[in-house]
N, C-alpha and C positions, 0 to 999 in steps of 0.2 A: 466413483463417488456419485451418490444420488443428487440429481440436479432439480432445481425448482424454476418454474417460469415466473420470475418476479413481476412481470408486466401484469399478471392476472391477480396479484396479491395486494391486499390492503397494506398500509404502512405498518400496522401491528403485526400482520402475518409475515411481512418481509423481515421484521426483527426476529421473529421466531425461526424463520427459514435460515437466516444468517447464523443464529445461535446453534441450530441443529447441524448445519453444514460444518461448523467448526468443532462440534463435539459429537459427531456421529457414532463413534465407538462407545460413547457413554450412554447412548439412548436406552439400551436394555435396562439400565438402572434408574431411569428417570421416572418421575410422576408429573402430572400436569401442574401441580402446585409449584414445584421447583422450577419448571420451565417458565411459568408465568412470572415468578419472582425474579428470575434471571433476566427476563426480557422486558420487565416493567409493564406488563399487560395483564388483563384480567384472565381468570381461569376460563371463563366462557369464550374468550377470544382464542385461547389455546384449543379448547374443545372443538371450535368451528374450523380450526386450521386443518385438521386431518382430512376432512372432506374435500378441502380445497386442493390437497395434494394427492387425491386418489385413494384415500384409506377411510374405513368406517370410523375408526377410533385409534387411540394411541396403541392399544394392544395389537391391532392389525398392522400399524406402521412399524412397530418393533419387529414383527414377524418378517416384514419386508426387508428390514435391515439385516436380520439374521440370515435370511435366504440369500442375500447378496454377499454375505460373509465379509462385511466391511470391518477391517481392523487396520487403522492408519499406522504408518511407520512412526509418526510422532508418539503414538500411544506405546509402541514397543520401546521407543527410546526412553519415555518416561518411566517405564517399568525398570529399566536399567538404572535410572537416576535414583529411584526409590531404594535401591540396594546399596547406595553409597553410604558409608558409615559417617559418624560424626554429627554434631549438632551445630556447626558453624553457620550463622546466618549469612555471612558473606558467600560461603560456598554454595548454599542453597540458591542465593540470588544469581550467581554466575551460571549455575546449572539451569536455572529457569530461563535465562537469556539464551542459552544453547538450545533449549526446547523451541523458543521462538524462531531461531535460525533454522532448525530442522523442519519446522512446519512450513516456513517460507520456501525452503528449498524443495520440499515435497510438492508444493503447489505451483512452483515456478514453471511456466510453460516456455520451452526453449524457442518455439516459433515466435511467440509474442515478444520475448526478450530480444531476439535478433531484429525483429521489426522495429522495436523501440530504439535500439542502437542505431540502426540505419536512419530512422527518423531524426534523431538528435544530431547525427553526423551531417545530414544534408540540410538542416534547418537554417533559414536566414537569420532569425533571432529566436532565442529560446526564452519564453516568458514563463516564470515560475510563480505559482500561487500555493502558499501553505500557511494557513492561519494558526494562531495560538502556538502550541508546542511544536508544530511543524515548521515554524520559522527557522529553527536550527537546521532543518533539512534543506530548506531553500538556500540558506547561506552556504552550506556545504556544497551543494550542486553548483551554485554560482561560482564559488571559489575554484572548484575543480575544473569546470568547463572553461572558465576564463583563462586558465593556464594553457589551454590548447588553442587559444585565440578565438574562441566562440563569442558571439555577441549575446550576452545574457542580461535579462532585466527581471527584477523581482516585482511582482504585483503585490506589494505589501500594504495596500490600502483597501479597506472593506467598505461596505455600504455604498452610498451615493458617489463617494470619491473614486471608486473603482473604475467608473466610466472613463475618466481622464486617462487612465493607464491602458485602456482598451483601444483608444483611438489609433495609436501608431501600429497596431498589430496588422500584419499583411498575410495574404494567402500562403506565402512560402514559409511562414513562421510556424513554430510549435508552441503549444501551451501545455505546460506540465502542471498537474493538479495533485496535491497531496490531500486525498479525501478520506478522512478518518471519522469513525463513529456514525456520521449521517451526512446526507447531502445538504449543504447550507444554501441559502438563496444566492450567495455569490458564486458558488460552484455551478448552480443551475444556470445562472446567467452566462458564465464563461463557456459552458458546454453548448448552450444554445447559440451564443454569439459565434463560436468556432464553426459550427455547422453553417451558419449564415455567411460568414466571411470566407469559408472554404479552407481554413487552416487546420492542421492536424493536432490531435490531443493525445496526451499520455496521462493516464490516471494511475497513481500509486495509492493503493487502498488496503485497509484491513477488513473490508467487508466482502463476504462471500456472496451476499445477495443485496443488491441495491439498484435502483433505476439508473444510477450513474454508469454502471457497467455496460449498458446497452447504448448509452449516449457517447461514451468515449471511444476514440479510434482504437486505442490499445490500452489494456489495463494489466497491471502487475500486482499480485497479492503479496502482502507482507504481514506477518503475525505481530501483534503488539500486546496480546493478553485479552482477557474477557472484559465485559463492560464494567464489572465491579472491581477490577484490578488496576494497579498502577500500570499505565501504558508505557511499555519499554520502546525506546527508539533504536535498540541494537540491531534488529533485523532490517528496519527501513534504511539505516545507514549502510548496512552490508549490501543491500540491493542497489543503492545509489553508487557505492564504490565499484561494484561489479559492472554497472552500466558505464561509469566513467572510464574504467580501464578498457572496456570493449570499444568505446567511442575513440579513445586514444589510439588503440590498435587500428581502427578503421582509418584514422587520420594520422598514421604513424609519422610521416615526414614532417607535417605541420606541427605535431605535438613535440617531436624531438627538437625542431628548430626553435620553438617557443621556450623549451627548457634550457637550451643552450644560450639563448639571449638573456634569460633570467639569470643564469649563472654568470654571464659576462657582466651584467649590470651590478650584481652583488659584489663581484670582485673589484670593479672599478670604483664604486662609491661606498665601499664598506666602512671607510673611516668617517665619512660624513653621516652615513645612516647605518650605524652598527646594528647587528641583529640583536633583538631584544631577548633576554633570557626568560 
């Protein structure tokens, strides 16, 4: 896959690079106007981008893509989806989610995944930050890791109030950040603070190009759809579940002991606290 040096790119050019990285196999069919519209930048910004990445213009960039014979597995899978008969909206939606899962799997780096598992398994406390729609992901990770006896805290306050949540963070801790769409001021603060405090960071993101990728200790990509689409949480949830299972395997005895104790408590107090339907 063609890589870009995001450190040398302006914010507008970073958005273009991110868009192209996610749609490389569609580049031969694109024009500058569509790229500008998709990225929310001017056509002149797109025109200047090619020189920044070593090409004279879009035509030359397309030739580079052709020469490298880039055809992503996700594109091949989409071709199979297009052949599926029927006009059910539900079916199309489910297949679209499968496409996000395929894209995430294709981009999942095993070495980074293994390092993330080891990081979480060894963490003193896991601090999780996920604003907006990512709050559901922080809740899921909190719930799953707590089952294994992990000390988990959610950094669910933004702005000036975030500082109070940062005070207890120690060097042996891990900060997990769900960074989608763009780097927020809070994310920038957390990444800088982690570097200062000496604690480790795990970034789960849908961005192929972002300054956050260089700042985070480990980053894992998960597809959620394009800027103009409804952002799906199917793939991020799958990545989280895979991480949790792997962490549980790493801490097998402690995880099993915790599950046994949970089962004992449920049986003992089931009449006082019946399971809700």
